[in-house]
Every structure is written in structure tokens, then in C-alpha cells.
N, C-alpha and C positions, 0 to 999 in steps of 0.2 A: 559569347562575351569573354573578355579577358579578365583574369583574376590575378591580383598582385597580393602576395601573402608574405608579410614580414617575418612571421614565425618567431616570436620572442623566445619560445622554448622548443623542445623537440627537434633539435638540429643534429645532423649526423656529425660524429666526431672526426671524420677524416674526409679531406678533400670536399668540403661542403660547398655546394653551389646551388643556386635556385634558378630554375627555369620555369617559365610560365606555361601552363597547360591551358589550351583553349578548348572549352567544352561546347559541343554542338549537339543540341537535343535530337537533331535528326540524323546524326551520323550513324551509318549502318553498323560500324564496329561496336559502338556502345549499345545500340539497340539490341544487339545479339545477347548481351549480358545484362546491362543495367540502363534503366532510365532514371534511376535514383540519384546518380552522381551529378553534383553541380560543379565541383572543382577539386583538383588534386594538385599538390605541389611535390615535385620530385626533389629530394635533397641530396642525392648522391648515387651515382651509378658506378658500381665496382667492376662488374663484368658485363660487357655487351653480349647479347644473345648469339650463340654459335648456332646459326640456322641449319647448317649442314649436319651437325651432330644431332640436332633436334629431330631431323627427318628420320634418323635411325633409332629414335627412342620410341618404343612401342608400349611400354608399361610404366606407370607412374604411381608411386606411393606418396600420399599427402601427409605431412606432419606439421601440426600447428602447436605452438607452445605459448604460454603467457608468463611474462616476467613480473608483472605488477597487477594489483587489483584495481578496480574502478576508482578514478580520482576526479576531483574538480579543481580547476585552476582559474578561478575568477578573480579573487582578491590578489593573489600572488602575481598575476600578469599585469596588474596595475601598479606594481611596486615601483617606487620612485616618482610617482605622480604628484608630489607635493604633500604627502601624508605626514604622519607623525614622525617618520624618519628624518624628514627635512627640518621639522620643527626642533628635534633634538640635536640635529647637526651631525655631519660627518659619517664615518663608517659605523660608529657605535649606534647612531640613530637609525641608519638603514638596517642594521642587524636586528634591532628591536622591532622595527616595522615588519621585517621579513617574518619574524616569529609570530607577530600578531596576525598577519595576513594568512600564514599557514594554518593557524588555529581557526580562523574564520572559514577557510576552505574545508577544513576537517569537519566543521559543523555541518556544512552543506552535504558533504559525503555521507555522514551518518544519517541525515534525513532522507537522502535520495536512494541509498543502497537497498533499503527494504523494498522500494518500488520496482527494482529490477527483478525481484523474485528469484527464480532459479536460473535466470538467463546467464549464460556463460559464452563469451565470444569465441572460445576455442572450438567447441563442436560446431557452432554456427558457421564460422569461417571455413573450417575443414570441409564441411558438407557442401558449401557453396563452391569452393575450389574444385572439389571432386566433380560436382554436377556440371560446372562450366567446362572443365576439361573433357569430360565424357561426352557432353553435348556437341563438342567440336568435331567428333568422329576422327580426330587425329591420332588417337591412341587405342590400342587393342584392349587395355585394361587400366582402370584408374581406381585406386582403393585408398581409404583413410587409414593411417597407421596411428597408434597411440603416441601421444606427445612424449611419453617416457620410454619410448622404444630404444633399446640399447643393443639390439642384435647386431651381429657382425654384418656390416654393409655388403660385403662380398658374398654373403650367404643369403641375402634377401632376394626374393624372386621379382625384382623390379629393375628395369633399365635405369630409371632415374627417380629421385625423390624431390618433391617440391616442399621446401621447408620454410615455414613462416614463423617468426618470433614476434609476438605482440609485446613490444617494450613498454608502452603506455597506452591507456585507453580511457576515455571519459569525456568530460565537458571542458571546453576551453573557451576563452574570451574570443568572440568573433572579431575578425580583423576590421578595423575602422569603426567599431561600435564600442560605446562606453560600458555597457552592462550586459548585453545579450550574449548568449552562449550557443555553441555548436558542438557536435560530436567530433572528436579528433582521435586518430590512431597513429601511433608511431610504430612503424613496422620495419623489420628486416626480413628480406625474402631472398631465397636462392633456389635455383634448379641445379641439382647435383647428380652426377653419374657415379654412384658408389663403387662399382667394380673397376672403374678407370681412375677413381679419385680425382675427378675433374669437375670444376664448376662451370656449368653451361651458361648460367645467367645469374646475376646477383645485383641487388640494389637496396638502398634505404629509401623508405617511402613515408612521408607524412601526409596522411589523408585527412582532409577537412571536409565535412559534409556540406557546409554552406547553408544549412537550414538553421537560422538563428532564432532563438527563443529567449524570452526573459526568464530569470530565475523564478519570478512570481508565477508565470504561466506554467513552467515545468512543475513547480510544487503544487499548483492548484489542480492539475490534471494527472491523476494517478496512472493513467495509461500512456502518458506521453513519453516518459523517459525510456521504458523498454522498447517502445516503438521506434523512436529516433535512433537509439543505439543499435538496434537490430538492423535497421535500414542502412546505417552507415557501415556496419561490418559487412553486410552483403555487397554493398557497392564497392567497398575497398577490395573485396575478393574478386569482383568483376574487373576492377582496374588491374590487378596483378595478372589475372589470366589473359586479359586482352593484350598486355605488354608482351607476354610470352607468345601468344598465338598470332598476333599482328604487330611485329616489331617495326 
């Protein structure tokens, strides 16, 4: 099936373009990593993979960082839909509406965060990236590095580092639906050769899980939110590694 994603937020700041990704449940490449993924939208490719250099890369260090905490954007993504901002009129009205909607989403976040328990997308994604790369048998060694690693890159015992920054993660309004939510992650990823100071591959990726649930269903089932978020993180990691291994 083809997915058209308008992405009202989470857009890349530079050279943004949107291309449609066609997801095939039976495609061998995705079966190797994920059967969880329903759709992904690529919002910007900075550096196309250097396949020749990749063949000479034997060891990989995986680094994952998180820029923001879990968030919900349900009310805010409806901004401008004829709410109180339009009733008040003009930019002032929209500003008031924006504040009201942000407060509403903040309430959703406060109710849902406890349901996540100790879940953290950083170690979850790092381990999935490591496991996927190691399973490919393309590299002699793949290890997870701490997100706060500040060692001299030229002194590190790795040919390359796969660095992923989770810019935003949480629940977003499903495309084409008025109230249902899906898990979305705004990611920046690059494969870097530290000793050569060379970027082998780099992109901005907005991953949307495609599993849409109502807020009522999410709040009613205490096990639902950690389950859908974990599956989305794992599937996004599979997407990144398949882009590298199967360009």
C-alpha cells in the first residue's frame, strides 16, 4: 500500500522533501529486520551511502542520544481548525489557541508518562541497531557506546560509528484521522568514520508507526502505551539499518 503523509510537524530544517515509501509485508529485506513497520516517511537525505567505503568498515560503535522527553501532540496538531483562535480572530486569537492546546497536550503527557514505567527509547534503539547490524554478518564487531561518550574519535577502536539522535518521540495525530494517535519519532542518523572525519551516510527520518489508537483506548489499557512505543522504536531501528545494509 502507498502512504501519503503530510507531516504537519517534525519536518527537516534543510532541503526538506517528502517521498513516499511503499511498504510490502512480504518483502524479504524488511522481514529480515521488522514485520512491525507499516510506513515511514523520509524527510531529508543529506549524504547518500558510500557503499565502497562501507565494504572496508569492519567495526561499528552505536551511539544513541535523546534530545526531548516523551510528548503528545494531539490538540496542537489540530491548531487552526476553527477553534477558539478563530473565534477571537487574527494572530492574537491563534496565539491564545496555541497556548490552550499545548496545555491540553501537557495534561495528556502527565497522565500517560507513568504508564511508560522505566522505558527509555535510547537503550532500546541502541540494542536493536546493534543486534540488526551484528545479525547481518557484515561487520566483525558491533558495540553500543554511551550516548555521552566524548572520547577522541581517532582513539576509538572502531572503523565507524552509527550515531542516532532522537529529536522527538511520542504520540502524534494520525494522518487523515480526526482524533486517533500513532507513535512517531523524529530522528537524525549518520554513519561516520571518525579516523577519516568522513560521513558515510546521513539522513533525517520521521518514522510513523501507522498503528492508530484513540486516546480513550490508550488511557484505558495500561499496557498499551509501552507496547506501541517499544514496537515503534524497534521498527524505526530496523528501518535505519536496512537503509544502510540494503541501499
